[in-house]
C-alpha positions in Angstrom: 0.0 0.2 -0.1 1.4 3.4 -1.1 2.2 5.6 1.9 2.3 8.9 -1.0 -0.2 11.6 0.1 -2.6 12.3 -2.6 -2.5 15.7 -4.5 -6.0 16.7 -3.5 -4.7 16.3 -0.1 -1.7 18.7 -0.3 -4.0 21.3 -2.5 -6.7 21.4 0.6 -4.0 21.8 3.1 -2.2 24.5 1.3 -5.7 26.1 0.5 -6.6 25.7 4.2 -3.6 27.7 5.6 -4.6 30.6 3.3 -7.5 31.2 6.1 -4.4 32.8 8.2 -5.0 35.9 6.2 -8.2 35.5 4.5 -10.4 38.4 5.5 -8.0 40.7 7.2 -5.1 40.8 4.2 -5.8 41.8 0.7 -5.4 38.7 -1.5 -3.3 40.2 -3.9 -0.7 40.7 -1.0 -1.4 37.2 1.0 -0.7 34.9 -2.1 2.8 35.7 -1.8 3.4 34.9 1.6 1.4 31.5 1.0 3.5 30.8 -2.1 7.2 31.6 -0.5 6.0 29.6 2.7 4.9 26.2 0.5 8.3 26.9 -1.3 10.5 27.3 2.0 8.2 24.0 3.4 9.5 21.8 0.5 13.1 22.8 0.6 13.5 22.3 4.4 11.6 19.0 4.2 13.5 17.7 1.1 16.9 18.9 2.8 16.1 17.1 6.0 15.0 13.9 4.4 18.3 13.6 2.3 20.4 14.2 5.8 18.5 11.2 7.3 19.0 9.3 4.2 22.9 9.8 4.3 22.6 9.3 8.3 21.4 5.7 7.2 24.3 4.9 4.6 27.1 6.7 6.7 26.0 6.6 10.1 28.2 9.6 12.2 30.6 10.4 10.0 29.6 14.1 9.7 32.5 15.1 7.1 31.3 12.4 4.4 27.5 13.7 5.0 28.4 17.4 4.7 30.1 16.4 1.5 27.1 14.5 0.0 25.1 17.5 1.3 27.2 20.5 -0.5 26.1 18.6 -3.7 22.1 19.0 -2.9 20.0 21.1 -5.1 19.3 23.4 -2.9 21.3 24.2 0.2 19.5 24.9 3.2 22.0 26.8 6.0 21.5 26.5 9.7 18.9 29.2 10.8 17.4 29.1 7.2 15.0 26.3 7.4 11.1 25.8 8.0 11.9 24.1 11.3 14.5 26.7 12.7 11.0 29.3 12.0 9.0 27.0 13.5 11.8 27.0 16.9 11.3 30.5 17.2 7.5 30.9 17.1 7.3 32.7 20.3 9.7 35.5 19.5 8.3 39.1 19.2 10.1 39.8 16.2 9.0 36.9 14.2 8.8 38.9 11.2 12.4 39.7 11.3 13.3 35.9 12.1 11.5 35.3 8.4 13.4 37.6 6.6 16.6 36.7 8.2 16.1 33.2 7.1 14.9 33.7 3.4 18.2 35.8 3.1 20.4 33.1 4.2 18.5 30.8 2.0 19.3 33.2 -0.8 22.6 33.4 -0.3 23.4 30.1 0.3 21.8 29.5 -3.2 22.8 32.6 -5.4 23.1 31.2 -8.2 19.5 29.6 -8.5 17.7 32.4 -6.2 19.5 35.5 -6.2 17.0 38.1 -6.0 13.6 35.9 -5.6 13.0 37.3 -1.9 13.8 40.6 -2.4 10.5 42.2 -3.3 8.8 40.8 -0.3 9.1 40.8 3.6 7.2 39.0 6.4 8.1 42.0 8.7 5.6 44.7 6.6 3.6 46.2 8.8 1.6 47.7 5.5 0.6 44.2 4.5 0.6 42.4 7.8 -0.5 44.5 10.2 1.7 46.2 13.7 3.6 43.8 15.6 1.5 41.9 17.4 -0.7 41.3 15.0 1.7 40.2 12.8 3.1 37.9 15.0 0.0 36.1 15.5 -0.6 35.7 11.6 2.8 34.5 11.4 2.7 32.0 14.0 -0.8 30.6 12.4 1.1 30.4 9.3 4.0 28.5 10.5 1.6 25.8 12.4 -0.7 25.6 9.1 2.3 24.4 7.2 3.8 22.5 10.1 1.2 19.1 9.8 1.7 15.6 9.4 -0.4 16.0 5.9 2.1 18.1 4.6 5.4 16.4 4.7 6.8 17.4 1.5 9.2 15.0 1.3 10.2 12.6 -1.6 8.8 9.5 -0.2 5.9 11.3 0.9 4.5 13.1 -2.6 4.5 11.9 -6.1 6.9 13.5 -8.5 5.7 17.2 -9.2 3.1 16.9 -6.7 4.7 20.0 -5.1 4.2 22.1 -8.5 1.3 21.2 -9.3 -0.5 22.6 -5.9 1.6 25.8 -6.5 -0.3 25.8 -9.7 -3.3 24.6 -7.5 -2.7 27.7 -5.6 -1.9 30.2 -8.6 -5.0 29.3 -9.7 -7.3 29.9 -6.6 -6.1 33.0 -6.0 -6.2 34.1 -9.7 -10.1 33.2 -9.9 -11.5 33.5 -6.6 -9.6 36.7 -5.2 -10.6 39.2 -7.6 -8.4 41.4 -9.9 -5.6 42.3 -7.8 -4.3 38.4 -7.4 -5.5 37.5 -10.8 -3.5 40.3 -13.0 -0.5 37.3 -13.3 -2.8 34.9 -13.8 -4.3 32.7 -17.3 -7.1 30.8 -16.7 -6.3 27.1 -16.4 -8.2 25.7 -19.6 -7.2 29.0 -21.4 -3.1 28.2 -20.8 -3.7 24.2 -21.5 -5.0 25.4 -25.2 -2.4 28.1 -25.8 0.1 25.4 -24.7 -1.7 22.8 -27.3 -2.0 24.9 -30.2 1.9 25.7 -30.0 2.8 22.5 -30.8 5.9 22.6 -29.0 8.5 19.4 -30.1 11.4 18.3 -28.7 14.3 20.0 -28.5 12.2 23.6 -29.0 12.9 26.5 -27.6 9.9 28.4 -25.7 9.6 31.9 -24.6 6.9 34.1 -22.8 7.7 37.7 -23.0 4.7 38.1 -20.4 5.1 35.3 -18.3 3.5 35.8 -15.3 3.7 33.4 -12.6 5.2 30.7 -15.2 2.0 28.5 -16.4 2.1 29.2 -19.5 5.8 28.4 -19.7 5.4 25.0 -17.7 2.3 23.7 -19.5 3.9 24.1 -23.3 6.7 22.4 -21.5 4.2 19.7 -20.4 3.1 19.1 -23.8 6.5 17.9 -24.9 7.1 14.1 -24.3 10.4 14.4 -23.1 12.9 17.1 -21.0 14.4 17.8 -24.3 13.4 21.7 -24.2 14.7 25.5 -23.3 12.5 28.0 -21.5 13.2 31.5 -21.1 10.8 34.3 -20.1 10.3 37.8 -18.9 8.2 39.5 -16.0 7.5 43.3 -15.5 5.9 42.9 -11.8 9.2 41.9 -9.6 6.9 39.6 -7.1 5.4 38.0 -9.7 8.6 37.1 -11.4 9.8 35.7 -8.0 6.9 33.2 -8.1 7.6 32.2 -11.5 11.0 31.5 -10.2 10.0 29.3 -7.5 7.4 28.0 -9.8 10.0 26.4 -12.1 11.9 25.4 -9.6 8.7 23.2 -8.1 8.5 21.9 -11.6 12.0 20.6 -11.6 12.4 23.3 -14.4 15.9 24.6 -13.1 17.2 25.7 -16.3 14.7 28.1 -17.2 16.1 31.5 -17.9 13.4 34.0 -16.4 14.3 37.7 -16.1 12.6 40.8 -14.5 12.1 43.8 -16.5 9.8 45.4 -19.1 9.9 43.2 -22.2 8.9 46.4 -24.2 11.0 48.5 -23.0 14.0 46.9 -22.3 13.8 43.1 -23.5 16.1 41.3 -21.4 16.5 38.2 -23.6 18.9 38.6 -26.3 21.6 37.1 -28.2 24.6 38.8 -30.2 22.4 42.3 -28.8 19.9 41.2 -31.1 16.5 39.7 -29.8 17.3 36.0 -29.3 15.0 33.9 -31.7 12.6 31.2 -30.7 10.7 28.2 -32.0 7.6 28.7 -30.1 6.8 32.2 -28.2 3.3 32.3 -26.0 1.7 34.8 -24.3 -1.3 36.1 -22.7 -0.3 40.0 -22.6 -2.1 42.8 -20.6 -5.3 43.5 -22.7 -4.6 47.0 -24.4 -1.8 48.6 -22.1 -2.0 52.3 -21.7 1.1 54.0 -21.7 3.5 50.7 -23.3 6.0 53.1 -24.3 4.7 54.3 -27.7 6.6 57.9 -27.5 10.3 55.5 -27.9 8.8 53.0 -30.3 10.1 54.5 -33.6 13.9 54.5 -32.3 13.5 50.8 -31.1 17.1 49.4 -31.0 15.4 46.2 -32.0 13.2 47.5 -34.8 10.4 45.8 -33.7 7.9 48.0 -34.7 8.7 48.6 -38.5 5.3 47.8 -39.7 3.9 50.8 -37.7 3.5 51.9 -34.1 0.7 50.8 -32.2 -1.6 53.7 -30.6 -0.1 54.8 -27.2 -3.1 53.8 -24.9 -3.5 50.1 -26.6 -0.3 48.2 -26.4 -1.9 44.6 -28.3 0.2 45.5 -31.4 3.6 46.0 -29.4 3.2 42.6 -27.9 2.4 40.9 -30.7 4.8 42.5 -33.1 7.8 41.9 -30.2 6.4 37.9 -30.3 6.9 38.0 -33.9 10.1 39.5 -34.1 11.1 37.1 -31.7 10.4 33.9 -33.4 12.7 32.1 -35.9 12.6 33.2 -39.3 10.9 30.4 -41.3 10.1 28.0 -38.5 8.9 29.8 -35.4 5.4 30.3 -34.3 3.7 32.8 -31.8 0.9 32.1 -30.0 -0.9 34.6 -28.1 -4.3 36.0 -26.1 -6.2 39.3 -27.5 -9.0 41.1 -26.9 -11.1 41.2 -29.8 -10.4 44.8 -30.8 -7.1 43.4 -32.0 -9.2 41.7 -35.2 -10.5 45.2 -36.4 -9.8 48.4 -35.0 -8.5 50.4 -37.7 -5.9 53.3 -37.6 -2.4 52.2 -36.8 -3.4 49.0 -35.8 -5.4 48.2 -39.2 -2.0 49.0 -40.9 0.1 46.8 -38.9 -2.3 43.9 -39.5 -2.7 44.8 -43.1 1.0 43.8 -43.2 1.1 41.0 -41.1 -1.6 39.2 -43.5 0.4 40.4 -46.8 3.3 38.8 -45.4 1.5 35.6 -44.9 2.1 35.1 -41.2 -1.4 35.0 -39.6 -2.1 31.3 -39.4 -5.4 31.1 -37.5 -8.1 33.5 -35.2 -10.1 31.5 -32.7 -12.7 33.2 -30.8 -13.4 32.2 -27.3 -16.2 32.4 -24.8 -16.6 35.5 -22.5 -16.4 35.6 -18.7 -13.6 33.5 -18.8 -11.3 35.8 -17.3 -11.7 37.6 -13.7 -10.1 40.9 -15.2 -12.2 41.1 -18.2 -16.0 40.2 -19.3 -14.9 40.6 -22.8 -14.9 37.9 -25.3 -11.3 37.0 -26.4 -9.4 35.3 -29.0 -6.3 33.3 -29.3 -4.4 34.6 -32.7 -1.6 32.0 -34.4 1.3 33.4 -36.5 3.1 30.8 -38.0 6.9 32.2 -40.1 6.7 28.8 -41.8 4.5 30.6 -43.8 6.9 33.0 -45.2 9.2 32.6 -48.3 11.4 29.6 -47.7 9.5 28.4 -45.1 7.4 25.0 -45.2 4.2 26.4 -45.2 5.1 28.9 -47.9 2.3 27.9 -50.2 -0.6 28.3 -47.3 -2.9 30.8 -48.9 -5.9 30.9 -45.9 -6.1 31.6 -42.6 -8.0 29.1 -40.1 -11.1 30.8 -38.5 -12.8 29.2 -35.6 -15.8 30.5 -33.5 -15.7 28.8 -30.1 -17.4 31.3 -28.2 -20.8 29.2 -27.8 -19.3 26.2 -26.5 -18.5 26.1 -22.9 -19.1 25.3 -19.3 -21.4 28.0 -18.0 -21.8 26.3 -14.5 -19.8 28.0 -12.4 -19.1 31.9 -12.0 -16.6 32.2 -14.6 -17.1 30.2 -18.0 -14.9 27.8 -18.4 -13.5 25.1 -21.5 -13.8 21.8 -20.8 -11.7 19.0 -21.9 -13.6 18.3 -24.4 -14.0 21.9 -25.9 -10.3 22.1 -25.9 -9.6 19.1 -27.6 -12.0 19.9 -30.3 -10.8 23.6 -31.2 -7.1 21.6 -31.6 -8.0 19.0 -33.5 -10.3 21.6 -35.9 -7.0 23.7 -36.1 -4.5 20.8 -36.3 -6.9 19.4 -39.2 -7.7 22.9 -40.4 -11.4 21.3 -40.7 -14.2 23.3 -41.7 -17.3 22.8 -39.7 -20.9 24.5 -40.1 -21.1 27.6 -37.9 -18.0 26.5 -36.3 -14.8 27.2 -38.3 -13.6 27.2 -41.9 -10.3 28.3 -43.7 -10.8 31.3 -45.4 -8.7 32.4 -48.6 -6.8 35.5 -47.9 -8.4 36.5 -51.1 -11.7 36.9 -48.9 -10.1 38.8 -46.1 -8.5 41.4 -48.5 -12.0 42.0 -49.5 -13.2 42.5 -46.4 -10.1 45.5 -46.2 -8.3 42.9 -43.9 -11.3 43.1 -41.1 -10.5 39.7 -39.0 -14.0 40.0 -37.1 -14.8 36.4 -36.9 -18.6 36.7 -37.8 -17.6 38.0 -41.1 -16.4 34.1 -41.7 -18.5 32.0 -39.8 -22.1 32.5 -40.1 -23.4 31.1 -36.7 -27.2 32.6 -37.6 -29.6 30.0 -36.9 -32.4 30.0 -38.9 -36.0 30.6 -37.0 -38.8 28.1 -37.3 -40.8 29.1 -40.6 -44.0 30.9 -39.8 -47.1 29.9 -41.7 -48.9 33.5 -42.0 -52.5 32.0 -43.1 -52.2 29.8 -39.6 -52.0 33.1 -38.1 -54.6 35.1 -39.8 -57.0 32.6 -38.9 -56.0 32.5 -35.2 -56.6 36.0 -35.2 -59.6 35.9 -36.5 -60.6 33.4 -34.1 -59.8 35.2 -31.1 -61.5 38.6 -32.3 -64.7 36.6 -32.7 -64.3 35.0 -29.1 -63.7 38.6 -27.9 -66.5 39.9 -29.5 -68.5 37.3 -27.7 -66.8 38.1 -24.5 -68.0 41.8 -24.6 -71.4 40.6 -25.6 -71.1 38.7 -22.3 -69.9 41.3 -20.3 -72.6 44.2 -21.7 -75.8 41.5 -20.8 -74.3 40.8 -17.4 -73.7 45.2 -16.8 -77.5 45.4 -18.0 -78.9 43.1 -15.3 -77.1 44.8 -12.8 -78.3 47.9 -14.1 -74.5 49.9 -14.7 -72.8 50.9 -17.6 -70.9 48.4 -19.5 -67.1 49.3 -19.6 -67.1 47.7 -23.6 
């Protein structure tokens, strides 16, 4: 009989730990403390388990044990363990002890953890309250994680259970905690669909220029049947970048190259002073970002906006332009989640869209249901660009764009609409096979799109009109005549009754 702790047990335990903060601290703030605590518990339990394993092998040979421990994935020095904090649980400066422990852990693992904990303090009065309240919350947090069903050792949990618990928390914060906690989160079904549509293969390089907590990177990598891939990302929010780094470690993706910074103003992943190019680029950028940096775009060092500069109040095509220029020439693909306005807005956006279509880079437009995001009730789309369609690429002769209207097929049983695995597989199969399905999908010739002045609004190409039942006008007229006769008889009856009562008839 297996002694492994089930995924749901771990998920429930860590979600219940959130009760320490729920209702007293904003979810946009306490998510960081919970996620860091899960990470600290994981590395501490794994460290302790390894020490016990080597003690069984080498007995009291401390030097030999220490030499082995120096080669562990994460070094947990004295004073940096979760259990060191448990021992100090009654101290009056508990928040300060947390910060000291995390600093020690970071210093001992500079190559991996440098800067990961710099953006959050457990001694923060603004977030956690004054000293007395802060100590009480941190004591509860330690006790919540210091329980038997949260022993996060290799012997007690299945491979990747901790990573999946981390993803579970990210999803729960994103879907349950409102806008502030949802900004870094792509709904699970959407990220799964994007990952499948990216169609990454063994040996690929995968890049997300707005990687958030890393969900898209993890899921895209998980679609590959081997560990032969390379992950890259950039995230503008420091705390979210830290979460992404921990997420990569918890999924055993230690080599992921994730940078902190603004992708549009200071792209960090370069090669020979130019943008590094990737096999697959995936992203769910912030919708219609205002003040994205249009004033500097015309002098962009990386010449990303040569097709045109997007409007300063809507950065959608700025991210799209960056993604396309980051995809390998003649082979790279870019899959991006966008608001519908990207499909039809005019002015500079229309000019960029026209250029992308004329270059034969646009491969698919997929409409999704409204109400899938906590931060926006608007309908969204997934747009796929394929550089293998350009001259010299294997799909250079492709002369249509695949349109899929999946907006009407979803599970609406919860407060957010969502795609089921069946919906996701239907979209994926339809796209990959370029299948035409009535009122759902159609490969549209580019010539037809040109006739529509490069407008990509999905209803122009997918007819979802439902014919109403044909009305028999003769029957309707006959029914009206019958009702009129019945009304005449009713009026006569009312008049007779009124006469008998000696009152004036109302009809």
